[in-house]
BAMAR-225581 format. One record per residue: residue number from 1; residue in one letter; z, y, x of N, C-alpha, C, CB in turn. Coordinates in steps of 0.2 Angstrom, whole numbers, plus 5000, padded with zeros to 4 digits. Glycine has a CB too. Layout:
N
NODE     k   r     nZ     nY     nX    caZ    caY    caX     cZ     cY     cX    cbZ    cbY    cbX
NODE   NUM   A      Z      Y      X      Z      Y      X      Z      Y      X      Z      Y      X
...
***
This chain:
78
NODE     k   r     nZ     nY     nX    caZ    caY    caX     cZ     cY     cX    cbZ    cbY    cbX
NODE     1   M   5280   5593   5939   5286   5595   5944   5293   5594   5940   5285   5603   5948
NODE     2   H   5298   5590   5942   5304   5590   5938   5308   5597   5938   5310   5585   5941
NODE     3   N   5311   5598   5932   5315   5605   5932   5321   5604   5926   5308   5612   5930
NODE     4   I   5325   5610   5926   5330   5609   5922   5329   5614   5917   5337   5609   5925
NODE     5   V   5324   5617   5915   5322   5622   5910   5325   5620   5903   5314   5621   5909
NODE     6   K   5325   5614   5902   5327   5612   5894   5334   5612   5894   5324   5604   5890
NODE     7   Y   5337   5610   5900   5346   5611   5900   5348   5618   5901   5350   5608   5906
NODE     8   L   5343   5621   5906   5346   5630   5904   5344   5633   5898   5343   5636   5910
NODE     9   R   5340   5630   5895   5337   5633   5886   5343   5632   5882   5329   5628   5881
NODE    10   L   5345   5625   5883   5350   5624   5878   5357   5625   5880   5349   5617   5876
NODE    11   S   5358   5628   5885   5365   5628   5887   5369   5634   5884   5365   5629   5894
NODE    12   K   5376   5633   5883   5379   5639   5880   5378   5645   5881   5384   5639   5880
NODE    13   E   5376   5647   5887   5374   5654   5889   5368   5657   5887   5374   5654   5896
NODE    14   F   5363   5652   5884   5357   5654   5882   5356   5653   5875   5353   5652   5885
NODE    15   D   5356   5646   5874   5354   5642   5867   5349   5645   5864   5360   5642   5861
NODE    16   L   5344   5642   5866   5337   5645   5864   5333   5641   5861   5333   5648   5870
NODE    17   T   5330   5641   5857   5324   5636   5854   5318   5636   5858   5321   5638   5847
NODE    18   Q   5313   5633   5859   5308   5633   5863   5303   5640   5861   5304   5624   5862
NODE    19   E   5302   5639   5855   5299   5647   5853   5303   5654   5855   5299   5647   5845
NODE    20   E   5309   5653   5855   5313   5661   5857   5311   5660   5864   5325   5662   5855
NODE    21   L   5311   5655   5868   5310   5656   5875   5304   5658   5877   5311   5651   5879
NODE    22   A   5298   5655   5873   5291   5656   5874   5290   5663   5872   5287   5651   5870
NODE    23   T   5292   5666   5868   5292   5673   5865   5295   5678   5871   5296   5675   5856
NODE    24   A   5301   5676   5874   5305   5680   5877   5300   5680   5884   5313   5676   5878
NODE    25   L   5295   5674   5885   5291   5675   5891   5284   5677   5891   5291   5668   5894
NODE    26   G   5283   5678   5885   5277   5679   5883   5271   5675   5884   5275   5683   5885
NODE    27   V   5274   5669   5881   5269   5664   5883   5271   5658   5876   5270   5660   5891
NODE    28   S   5266   5653   5875   5265   5649   5871   5271   5645   5870   5260   5646   5871
NODE    29   R   5273   5641   5865   5277   5636   5864   5275   5631   5868   5277   5633   5857
NODE    30   H   5269   5628   5867   5266   5623   5871   5267   5624   5877   5259   5621   5869
NODE    31   T   5267   5630   5881   5268   5631   5887   5275   5628   5890   5268   5639   5888
NODE    32   I   5280   5630   5885   5286   5628   5886   5287   5621   5887   5289   5630   5882
NODE    33   I   5284   5618   5882   5285   5610   5880   5282   5608   5886   5281   5606   5873
NODE    34   S   5276   5609   5889   5273   5607   5894   5277   5607   5901   5268   5610   5894
NODE    35   I   5281   5613   5901   5284   5614   5908   5291   5608   5908   5287   5622   5908
NODE    36   E   5294   5609   5902   5299   5603   5900   5298   5597   5902   5300   5603   5892
NODE    37   K   5291   5595   5898   5291   5589   5901   5287   5587   5907   5288   5586   5897
NODE    38   G   5289   5591   5913   5287   5591   5920   5280   5592   5921   5288   5584   5922
NODE    39   G   5276   5597   5916   5269   5597   5918   5269   5602   5924   5265   5599   5912
NODE    40   N   5263   5604   5926   5262   5609   5932   5262   5615   5928   5255   5607   5937
NODE    41   T   5264   5621   5931   5264   5626   5930   5262   5632   5935   5269   5626   5929
NODE    42   T   5262   5640   5934   5259   5644   5939   5265   5646   5942   5255   5649   5937
NODE    43   A   5264   5647   5949   5269   5651   5952   5273   5658   5948   5266   5653   5959
NODE    44   E   5267   5663   5945   5271   5667   5940   5275   5664   5935   5268   5672   5937
NODE    45   M   5274   5659   5932   5278   5656   5928   5285   5654   5931   5274   5650   5925
NODE    46   V   5284   5652   5937   5291   5649   5940   5295   5655   5942   5289   5644   5947
NODE    47   L   5292   5661   5944   5296   5665   5944   5299   5669   5939   5293   5668   5947
NODE    48   K   5293   5668   5934   5298   5672   5927   5303   5668   5924   5293   5673   5920
NODE    49   L   5304   5662   5925   5309   5657   5921   5316   5659   5928   5305   5648   5921
NODE    50   G   5314   5660   5934   5320   5661   5938   5323   5667   5936   5319   5661   5945
NODE    51   H   5318   5673   5934   5322   5679   5934   5326   5679   5926   5316   5686   5935
NODE    52   F   5321   5677   5921   5326   5674   5915   5331   5672   5915   5323   5670   5911
NODE    53   F   5332   5666   5919   5337   5662   5920   5342   5665   5925   5335   5657   5922
NODE    54   D   5340   5670   5929   5345   5673   5934   5347   5668   5939   5351   5676   5930
NODE    55   K   5341   5664   5941   5342   5658   5945   5338   5660   5950   5342   5651   5942
NODE    56   D   5338   5656   5957   5335   5654   5961   5328   5649   5959   5340   5651   5963
NODE    57   P   5321   5650   5958   5318   5646   5956   5319   5638   5958   5313   5647   5958
NODE    58   R   5322   5638   5966   5322   5631   5968   5328   5627   5965   5323   5631   5977
NODE    59   E   5332   5632   5963   5337   5629   5957   5336   5627   5951   5340   5633   5956
NODE    60   I   5329   5629   5949   5325   5626   5942   5322   5620   5944   5320   5631   5940
NODE    61   F   5317   5621   5949   5312   5617   5949   5312   5613   5957   5306   5621   5948
NODE    62   F   5311   5606   5956   5311   5603   5961   5307   5597   5962   5318   5603   5962
NODE    63   I   5307   5593   5968   5303   5587   5967   5308   5581   5968   5298   5586   5972
NODE    64   R   5309   5577   5965   5313   5572   5963   5315   5568   5971   5310   5567   5956
NODE    65   D   5309   5567   5974   5310   5562   5980   5313   5567   5985   5303   5559   5983
NODE    66   V   5311   5575   5984   5315   5579   5991   5322   5580   5989   5312   5587   5993
NODE    67   A   5324   5581   5981   5330   5581   5981   5334   5575   5982   5331   5584   5976
NODE    68   H   5331   5570   5981   5335   5561   5983   5337   5562   5992   5328   5552   5982
NODE    69   S   5330   5565   5994   5331   5563   6003   5337   5569   6004   5323   5564   6008
NODE    70   L   5338   5575   6001   5342   5579   6004   5350   5577   6002   5339   5587   6000
NODE    71   Q   5352   5574   5995   5356   5570   5994   5360   5566   5999   5355   5567   5990
NODE    72   Q   5354   5561   6000   5355   5555   6006   5358   5559   6013   5345   5551   6008
NODE    73   C   5354   5564   6014   5357   5567   6021   5362   5570   6020   5354   5572   6024
NODE    74   E   5364   5572   6015   5370   5576   6013   5378   5571   6013   5368   5578   6006
NODE    75   K   5375   5564   6011   5380   5560   6011   5381   5556   6017   5378   5556   6006
NODE    76   Q   5377   5556   6021   5377   5554   6029   5381   5558   6032   5370   5554   6034
NODE    77   A   5380   5565   6031   5383   5570   6035   5391   5569   6033   5381   5579   6032
NODE    78   I   5393   5567   6029   5401   5566   6025   5404   5562   6029   5403   5563   6017
***
């Protein structure tokens, strides 16, 4: 599943290493690596990340085809 976890982690607001984020969430660094590479994750982890970054999980995780379809619909409406 596509996501912006790496972007958020490295943003000026957070500026975290994978290890720091993993520690804050109580998971392994390997888990963070897997998520950033688009690997599957649990609903619990999706919610934890949303809470940690103070964002709706739908702003962080998305399916590329769905996002592309929504963008096309918005362009046609304009």
